[in-house]
C-alpha positions in Angstrom: 0.0 0.0 0.0 1.5 3.3 -1.0 1.2 6.1 1.5 1.3 9.7 0.5 3.0 12.1 2.9 1.5 15.6 2.8 3.8 18.5 3.7 2.6 20.9 6.4 1.4 23.7 4.2 -0.9 21.3 2.4 -2.1 19.8 5.7 -2.9 23.3 7.0 -4.9 24.1 3.9 -6.9 20.8 4.1 -7.6 21.3 7.8 -8.4 25.0 7.6 -6.1 25.7 10.5 -3.3 28.1 11.2 0.2 26.7 11.9 -0.1 27.6 15.6 -3.5 26.0 15.8 -2.3 22.9 14.1 0.6 22.5 16.5 -1.7 23.2 19.5 -3.9 20.4 18.3 -0.9 18.0 18.1 0.1 19.1 21.7 -3.4 18.4 22.9 -3.7 15.0 21.3 -6.2 16.2 18.7 -4.0 15.5 15.7 -1.2 12.9 15.1 2.4 14.0 15.3 4.2 14.6 12.0 6.5 12.2 10.4 10.1 13.2 9.7 10.9 12.9 6.0 14.2 14.6 6.0 16.6 16.6 8.1 14.4 19.7 8.0 11.2 18.3 6.5 8.1 16.8 8.1 4.6 15.9 7.0 1.6 13.8 7.8 0.3 10.6 6.1 -2.6 11.5 3.9 -4.9 8.8 5.4 -4.4 10.2 8.9 -5.3 13.7 7.8 -8.4 12.4 6.1 -9.4 10.3 9.2 -9.2 13.3 11.6 -11.0 15.6 9.1 -13.8 12.9 8.7 -14.1 12.6 12.4 -14.5 16.4 12.8 -17.1 16.5 10.0 -19.0 13.7 11.7 -19.2 15.8 14.9 -17.0 13.5 17.0 -16.1 14.9 20.5 -12.5 15.9 21.4 -12.2 12.7 23.5 -13.3 10.5 20.5 -10.8 12.3 18.3 -8.0 11.8 20.9 -8.8 8.1 20.9 -8.7 8.1 17.1 -5.3 9.9 17.2 -3.9 7.3 19.6 -5.1 4.5 17.3 -3.6 6.2 14.2 -0.2 6.6 15.9 -0.3 3.0 17.2 -1.1 1.7 13.7 1.8 3.8 12.4 4.2 2.2 14.9 2.9 -1.3 14.2 3.4 -0.8 10.5 7.0 0.3 11.1 7.7 -2.9 13.1 6.2 -5.0 10.2 8.6 -3.5 7.7 
């Protein structure tokens, strides 16, 4: 399965969030941490951005979104071990 990594400016546009709001969401557990893709580059897997956006659109609570974020990050770690 090919995974597309979206750079931060694209993620911000898709989320409709400012850079500071985006990083606040990460700090509060409302969005997954970025993936390092280079020495000075980071991004987010496209499917994770879509999952969080879909949960927001569906009206999920912050607690439900935190649970989703924990699952997405756990799935990411499990996929790394399987490699």
